N, C-alpha and C positions, 0 to 999 in steps of 0.2 A: 570679624575677625574668625571668630570660632568657628564659624560656616566654611570659611574659607579654608580654614587649618583641616577641617574635617573633609573638605574636596580634594586636598592636596594628598591626604591620605589614601583616602579610596579611589584613587586615580592611578591602577594599577596595569592599564592598558596601553602605557607609552610607548611608543616604537624605540626599536634600537637605533634607528637615525631619524634626523628631523631636518627639515628644509626651512628656508626662512620663509616662504608663503605659507608653510602650513602653519608656523610659528603665529603668522599674524590671522592664520584662522582661527585657530586655537583662541587668542586673547579676543578675538572678535566675538567667537561664541560665547565662552565662559566668563570674561570679564565682568563684572558687576554692571557697568554702563550700558551692555545691553539690555540688561531692565529697565532701565530709564527711559529708551524708546515705547517698551510696552506700557508704563506707566502715564506717560505721555498721551498716548492713544486713547486709553482710558479715560484720563482728564479731559480730552475733548470729547470723546462720545457723550460725558455726563455734561459737559457746558452744552453740547447741541441740544441734548434733550432740556436741558433746563430752558434755552430759548425757545424751543418749539412749545412748551408749556406755557409761554406767555399768550399764546392764544388761545386757551382754555379758558372758561369762566372764571373771573376772579371771585370767591366768596369771602365775606365776611360778617362776623357777628360784633355787634357792639351793644353797649349798655348805657343809660344816661340817669342820673339823679342829681336835680339841683333845687334851688329855692333863690328867686330872684327877689329884689328888693323894692320892686315897682313893677306893675303891668298897665297894658295899655286899658283906660276907663272910658266910657261914654256917658257925660252926665248933661242931659239938655231937658229943657220944658217945652212942651208944644202947645200954643195957642187954643183955646177952648177944651183943653182935657182937665178936669180938676184935679185929678190927683199925678198929672205927668204920665210918663211913659217910664218903665223899670227895663233898662237894659243889662244884659247879663255882664257879668266881669270875667276874666281870665284868672285861673288860680295861679298862685303863685309858685307853688311848688310843681314841677314837671319829674316825671319819670317815663323811659322809653327803653323800651327792648328791640332793636332791628336787625333784619337780616340784608346784607347788600351784596347784588349780584352786578357785574360789570364785564361785559364781552368786548372785546376788541373787534373792530370792524374794518380799520385801516390806519397803519401806522407810518405812513409814508415811507416804507421800504427801512424802517429803522431793523425789522429783526431779521429780514434778508442780508443788510449790511453787515448786522453783527456776526452773523452765522459764517458770511465770507472772510470776516475779519477774524473769527475763531480758528478756522479752517488754515488761514497763514500764519496765526499767532503758533498754533499747534505745529506746523511744518517748520517754522523758524526754530521752536525747541528741539525737533527730533534733530535738525540739522547741526545745531548747537552741540548734540551730544555726541554725533558723525564726527565733527570736528574734533571733539575729545578722545573719539576712538582712533584717527588717523595720528593724533599727537602720541597715541600710545605705540606706534610703532617707532617713534624716536627712542624710545626707552626700551624697546624690545632690540632694536640695533645696538644702543649702546651696551647693553648684558651681551647680547650675542658675541659681538667681535671683542669685547673684554675677555672673554673666554678664549677665544683663538687666540689672541694676543698672548696673554697669560700660557698656555698651553705651549706655544712657540717658546717662549723664553724658557719654560723648563726644559724643553728640548736642548736649547744651546748649554743651559748649566749642565746637563747630562755629559755633553760632549765635552765640558772644560773639565767636570768630574774626572771621566776617562783619561784625559791628558795627564790630570795631577796623580792618578794612580798608576800610570806608567812611570810617571817621573818619579814616583816615590820608589819604586823599583830599582829604578838606574842610581838613586841617590844612596839607597841603602846598601847597594852593592859597594859604591864608591867610598861609603863611610867605613865599610868593613875592610877595605883595602888602605885606608888611611889616607885616600886623597881629599874628602871633604869633611868639614867637623860635624858634629852632633845638631847645631844650630841649622844646619841645612834640612833636616830631615823635619825639626821644628815648623820651620816657614812653611812648608809644604802642608803639613797638617794644619798648620792654622788657616792657610789658604782654603783648605777644603772643608773646615769647619765654617768659614764666612760661605763658603758655596752652599753649604746644606742649610745654613740659615735663609740665605737667599730663597732656596728651592721652596723651603717651607713657607716663607711669606707667600710666594707665588701661587702654591697650593691653597693655601687660606684665602686669597684673593679669589681664587678659580671658585672655590666653594662659595663664598659669596655673591659671585656673579650669577653661580648657577641656581642661588636660593633666590635670586632677585628675577631672574627669569622664568622658574618654577612658577613664582607667584603672579610675575604676570600673566603666565598663559592658564593658572589656576589649574596645574597639572603637575605632578609629581616626575621630575626628571632625575634618572640616573646620573651617578656621577662619569660614568664612562660613555654617555650617548654621543653619537657621531654628529656634529652639527655640521652640515653642508654648506660651505661658501655658495654665495651666488656666481653665477657666470659673469663675465665683464666683455660685452661684445667689442669689435673694434669700434663702430660709431656709435657716437652719442644720441640718444634720441631728441627730437625738439621738444622744448617745454611746451607744456599743454596745462597752464593755470587752469584754465574753463573746467577741468575735471575735478580739480582740488576740491574737497568739502567747503573750503572757505569760501570758494567763489559762488556756491549755491547758496551761503550762508548771507553774503552780501545781497545777491538776489532776493532772499527771503526776508532781509528787513527790508528792502525797496517795496517787497509786496504788501509787507503789515503797514508800512508808511501809505500806500496807495489805498491800503483798505480803511484806514483811519479818516483819509480824506473823504472816501464816499460816505463813511459814518457822520463825518462834518455836515456834509450836504442832506444826509437824511434826516437829522436831527432836527433841522429846522423847516421841515414840511409839515402839513397840518394832521392831524390825529383824529378820529372819528371812533365813538365807542358807544354801545346801547347800554344802558342801565335798568336796574330795578331795584327797590326797596319796599321790604313788607314789614310791618311794624306794629308794635301793641304798645299803648301808653296812655297817658293823659298830660295834656291836651292832644286829642290826635288833629285831623287836619281842619276840624272846627274848632278854633281856638276858644269858642263860647260854650264849648259843653265841657264840664266838668267831670265826666265820668272815661274811666277806661275804654278804650275801644280800639279796634284793629283798622288797618289803613295800607295803603300801598301806592306807591308810584311808579310810572314808566316812563321813560325819555329816551332820548339820543343827545350825545354832547360832542362837539366838536372844540378843539383847541389847536390855535394857530399864533406862534409868537411873531408877530409882524415887525417887530423891531428888536434886534438883539446887541444894539449898540457895537457893531461890527466885529462882535468877537468870533464871528466864522471866517472872516478875513484873518485876522491875527492867527488864529489856528491855523488856517493855509499856510502863513508864512513862518510858522514853526514847522509844519512838516516840512517846507520846502526847504529849509535851513537844515531839517535832521538828514535830508535825501542828500544833501551837498556833504553833509559829515560822512555820511555812509562811502559816497563815490570819493571822497578823500582818502578815507580808511584803506580802501580797496587798491588806489593808487600807492599809497605807503606800503601796502602789504606786497604788492608785485615789485615794486622798487627793493624791497628787502630781500624778495627772495631772489631777484636777479642778481644783486650783489652775492648773496651767498652763493649763488650757482658758478659765480665768477672765480670763486676760492675752489671748489670742487672739480670743476674744469682743470685750474691750475694745478690742482694737486694730482689729480687724474694723469694728466700730460706728464708730469716730473715723475710720476711713480711707473707710468710704463716705460720710461727711458731708462729709470734705474733698474727695472727688471730685466731689460734688455742687457744692460751692461753687468746684471748678476748672470745672465747666462754664458756671457763671455767669460766671466770669472770663474765659473764653475767648469766651463768647455779647459780652461788652462789648469785648474787644478787637476782635471782628468788626465791632463798629458802629463804633470806633474808625477801624480800616483802611479800612471803605467811606467813612467821612467824610474820612478823609486822601485818597483815591484822588481824590475829588471835589474837593478841595481843591489836589492837586497839577495837575489838569486846568485849573483855574482859575488857577494860578500863585502862588497865597496861600504855599505852602509849598515846599521845595526835594524834591528826588529823594532826597536822602538822611535826610531827617524822615520821608518816607514810609517807606524800608526801614527806619529805626527800629521804626517802628510794627508792620511785618511780624515784627520780630525780636521784639519784645515778645508779638506774638500766637504766634509759635513758641515761645517759652520758657514760655509757659502751658501750649499743648498737651503739651511736654516735661515739665512738672511733673505734669500728669495723668498721662501715660504711667506717671511713676515712682511714683506714690501707686498704680496699678494694679498694678502688681510688686508691692510692699508688701503690697497686699490679697490677690493670688494666693499670695504667700507666706504669710501668716498663715492663710489658709483650707487651702492644701495641709497647714499644720502640725496645725491642727485636724482634718482629716481622717484623718491617718494617725493622731493621738493618740486619737480615738473609734473608732477602728477600722472606719471608712467607706473602705475604701480603693475599694471597686469603685464609690463614689458621684460620685467627680468624673470630670470630664472635661475633655478639652484642646478648644482652637479656635486 
């Protein structure tokens, strides 16, 4: 968090305007998740080097000191020999210092299968990070459109505040002429204070949303920055679930399972290795010599598990069941996305109709304001009545702006869910 705070303070090259796509790019470049992909690549490289090292000679040094309670002895008498034959006996204490070497010659494809499996596991780990990066866009959208909504609500309060100011002038005039009581002024002042409280809460909410957006982008954003809304074309693009990072993650899961199945096959193949041992100790290879002596052994060793109690079959069945689980999870994911898209499509269609009606309402208010201007010139209405009509038109325009913000929000949600990230533009 300290490094993040320092980065926010030092980020002074923030533009005056920002598009949603630019925000996505900033989060992709600067948010700590990007470092995880680099770490996964380094882990992958180290694991591959370890697997390659398995083909290098294995060297080990061992020591032994032991005493045994009994040894093999030969006690025989030969006919015709007066004193018999004295056979040497083995020592009961043993000492040995040995250097062992082993060189793998053939491993049945184990190393190749392990390397391929490591490639697939690394790709799956990186794809999991990309899914989390994609989920970051939802959090950016939430903060982005919250700022737009809060700003629009503040504009609406400003219009109401202006109406109250004009009404207070009229009330003061009527109180002076004895037409209204003092309580009428108090009621308007109380309403102005209530609007002031609402505006203060909206401003605090905007600052909080801006702080969240700044942290997500790892960039200090000024409070007055212009956040451009994305354009909303007339036609909705077709869903492209295959381009979503989750689709690639499901494929990565299946690739890992296939790699594990290849490992099962390679595990039960024979292995061949050359070995050698050089040692110094007592006794040596000649067990009946009681002196310390050097010796060595060279050879080739082969191993093959000819019967594994059908564990390979059970492991393959387990992998098959895991593939079915991945397939089911992918189907559930697509079904959830389809249901979520239906709600977005419904909201988009409804908001398009509402905005069309907003245009009609604004056109009607334009005519009302034009008529009020003529009546004001003729002296048939007061200035306050004309100002009130201007406020009504401004409210209608703000309502249209709020509906456009909602439409852009549902549109952007649709774009992200369908995998058409490059389809949207900003204005």
